[in-house]
N, C-alpha and C positions, 0 to 999 in steps of 0.2 A: 437461140432462146426456145425453150420447150413450150409446147402448146398447152393451153388449159383444156382439160377434159371434163365434159358435163354429161350427166345421165338425166334424161327426161323421161319420166314415168307417168303415163296417163292412158286410160283406155279409150279416149276420144281422139281420133286421128286429127280432127280440126284443131284441137288445142295443142297437140304435139307439133303440128305443122306451124302453127302461129308462134309457138315458143322458139322453134328452130330458126324460123325466118328472122325473128326479132334479134336473136343472139348472133346470127351470122351477119346481119346488117351492121351491127354495132361492133362485133369482135370478128373480123374476117378470118382470122387464123384459128378460131376455136374448133375443138374436136367434140362432136356430139354423138352420143349413142342414145337409143330409145328403147323403151320396154312398154308393153301394152298392159302390164299389171305388176303387182308386187312380187309375184312368184318369178316372173321372167327377169325382173330387176335383181333379185337375189342371185340368179344364175350369172348375170353379167358382173355383179359385184364380187363374185367368187373368182372371176377370171381376170378382171381388170381393175386398175386403180383410177378413181375419179376425184377431181378437185371440188366438185359441187354436184348435189342431187336436187333436182326440181321434181316434185312428186305430187300427184293428185291424191285426194283423201279417199274417195269412194271408188273402189275398183274390185272386179271379180277376183276370186282365188286368194288374194292377200291385199288387205287395205293399205293405204298410205301410213296410217298410224301403226299398223302391225309391222310394216317394213321399217319404219323409223325405230321402233322398239328393238327390232332384230339388229339393225345397224349399230345401235349404241351398245349392244352386247358383244360386238366383234372388236377385237383389239385394234385392228387396222381401220375401223370406221367410227371409232368413238368421237373423233373430233372433226370428221368430214362435214362441212356445211350442208345442212339439209333444210331446204325451203319448201314448205307445204303450199301447194297451189290449190286453193279450195273455195267452194261456195258455201261452206258450212259457217254459220254465224252464231251457233249456240255457245254460250260462255263455257259450259262444261266441256265442250269439244276442244275449245281453245286451251283450257286448263290442262286437259289430257295431253295435248300435243306438247305443251311447255314442260310438263312433268316428264314426258318421254324424251325430251332433249332436242326439240325442234329449234332451228336457228332463226327462222323468220317465216312470215306468211305473205302470200300474194293472193289477193281476193279476186274471184271471178265475178264479173268481167274485168279485165285489166287492160291498160294501154301498154304499148311497147315501152314507153318512157318509164312507166311504173315498174314493169318487169326488169328492165335494164338497171334501174335504180337499186332494186333489191339484189340483183346479181352482183352489181358493182360493190355494194356494201359487204356482201358475203365473201367475195373474193379478196376484198381489201382486208377484212378481219383475219383471213387465213393466210395473208401474205402472198397470194397468188395473182393479184391484180396486174403486177408488172409483166407477167407472162402472157397476158391477154390484151395486147395493144388495141385501142379503140380505133375505129375507122374515122377518116376525116369527115367533118360535118358536110352533109349533102346540101344541095340548094334548098332554100326555104320552102317547106311544104306545110301548109296549115293543118293538114290531116295526117302528117307523118306519124304522130303518136297515137293515132286511133287504132284500137286493137283489131277492128275489122279491116281497116285499110291495108294492113299488112298482107291480107289475102285477096283483097278486091281491087288492088291497083290504085288505091288512094281515092276511091269514089267518095265524094263528099256527102255527109249526112245533111239532112235538111236543117237550115238555120233555126235557132231556137225561137227568135222573135218574129220571123217572117210567116205570114199566114199562107196556107196552102191555096193553090189556084182552085182546086176542087176539093172541098173538105168533106170526106165521107161521114164525119161526125157532126155535121152542121146542126142536126136536131137533137144532139146528145150533150150531156154536161161536159163531155170531153172537148167540145168546141171552145170551152173557156180557156184552153191552153193554146189555142191557135192565134189569139189576138196579138197585136204588136205592143200592148202595154207591158212595160217591164214589171217584174215582181218588186214589191216594196222592200226597203232595206231590212236587214235582219232584226233590228230593234223596233221596227214599225209594226203597228197593228195590222192584222190581216184585213184585206178588203172585204166589204160586205158581200155575202154570197147571193148572187141572183137567184130568185125563185127558191131559196132555201136549199139548193142542191149541196151535196157533200163535197165542198171544195175547201182548199186550204193552201198552205205553203210548206215546203220541206226546206229547212235551213241546214246547209252543209258547210263545212269549213271553207269550201271554195266558192260559195255563192248560194243564191236562193232559187228554188224551182217551184213554180206554180204546180199544183197537183189536184187531181180529182180522186176522192175517196170512193173505192169500189167495194170495200169490205171492212168491217170494223168489229173488234171484240175488245174485251178488257186486257187481252194479251198483246195484240198487234193490230196493225192497219194495213190493208192492201190498197196502194195508191198507184195512179198512172201519171207519169211525167213524160214530157217531150224529151227525146234524146238530145243530149247536149255534150259540149266539151268543157272540162274533162268528164269522163263517165263517172257516175257515182260508184263507190266501192263497197263491197261486202265488209262488214265490221266497222264501217266509217260511222263515227258518232254524228248525231244530227238532232234537230228539234223539229217536231211536227206541230205547226200552228193550225188549230181547227176552230172553225166558227160556222154555226148553222142556225138558221131561223132569224127572227127579227130582233132578238134581244141584244145582239152584238157581243155576246160573251165569247171570249177566246180562251181556249185551253192550249197552253204551251207545254208539250209533252216531250220529255227527254227519252232518248233511246239510241238505237243503232240500226243500220241496214242489214237485215237478216237474209234477204234473198233478192235477186234481181234477175228478171227474164225479159226477153223480147215479147211484146204484146202481140205482134203479128208474127206469123210463121214464116219469117224471112230474115236473112242476115242484114237486110237493109231496113229493118223495122224502125219506123220513126218514133215509136212509143215504147216506153219501158214500164213494166209492171214491177213495182217495188214493194216488198214486205218489210214494214217498219216495226221492229220489236220494241215495246215499251220497257223502260227500266224504272219508271216512277211508281212509288207505292203510296203516294200522298192521298189521303182520304178524299180531299176536295176534288182532285183530278179524277180519281176513280168514280166519284159520284157524278161528275160532269160527263165522263165517258158513258156511264150507265144511262144517263138521261139522253145523251146524244144518240146512243145505239137504239133506245126505245123510239125516239122521235124519227130517226132515219128509217127504222123498220116500218113504222106506220106509213110514212110518206114515200116509201120504196125508193129511197135515195141511194142505198147501197145494200149489200148482203150482210146481215148480222152474223156474228160468230165466225168471222173470217179465220 
């Protein structure tokens, strides 16, 4: 049985190593080549045949989008599955990639499970899945699907609901996230905000995360959430429930996760900074946002014009 051959294109060694380790753990016999940018990928694609391309978007010399467009112009690469691994969340970028012929997306940050799911789907569609037998399931590991554990040996992130022994944010609004109280159900009203600080909840398809608003504009919000399982995903649709002040008024804002980054400068960061991009254009919601921005600016609860 022939091996499946995959090309991994990314200028970040950490991401390439993470992808390679995830693939080899699930598909032991898989053949993997790597390229640091689109130009190097072109050279490899001119010499070898690949069953799947996993490619970053932003790279020096030749971007992922430019490589995708070039691939679809080559007779032997027109139908090769091309999965974009990207942290870009702008709708226009997604549309560009779809028009260029992208097969699928993997948002950064991603878990091993999410990556393998996309790879399995792409290989299945192309009829190559049978040539990449999966490994036998390993002993149960609650952190096996965490994107960082693939490189850190399964070190567990801090539990979502467990308060820290020594909380460095005890005097900051971030401490609201360290308590043991669970977030309210998706349909429930957000809890009253202590001291009027910019707190709320981020509702995702997989659950509800308490959050602290650090920046707010009519376009997006920058919020801090405690790292959890599963990790939130770029382009994932969500609802941000915001309440501030004594009035009890709640804005339920529709949008998607535009960007996600570790809040601390460490791969073990316990906190995630999430940029939530609004899609609502409802006059009432925009009016509420305008008043919330003005109130938060005066009370110094967050940075205006995020």
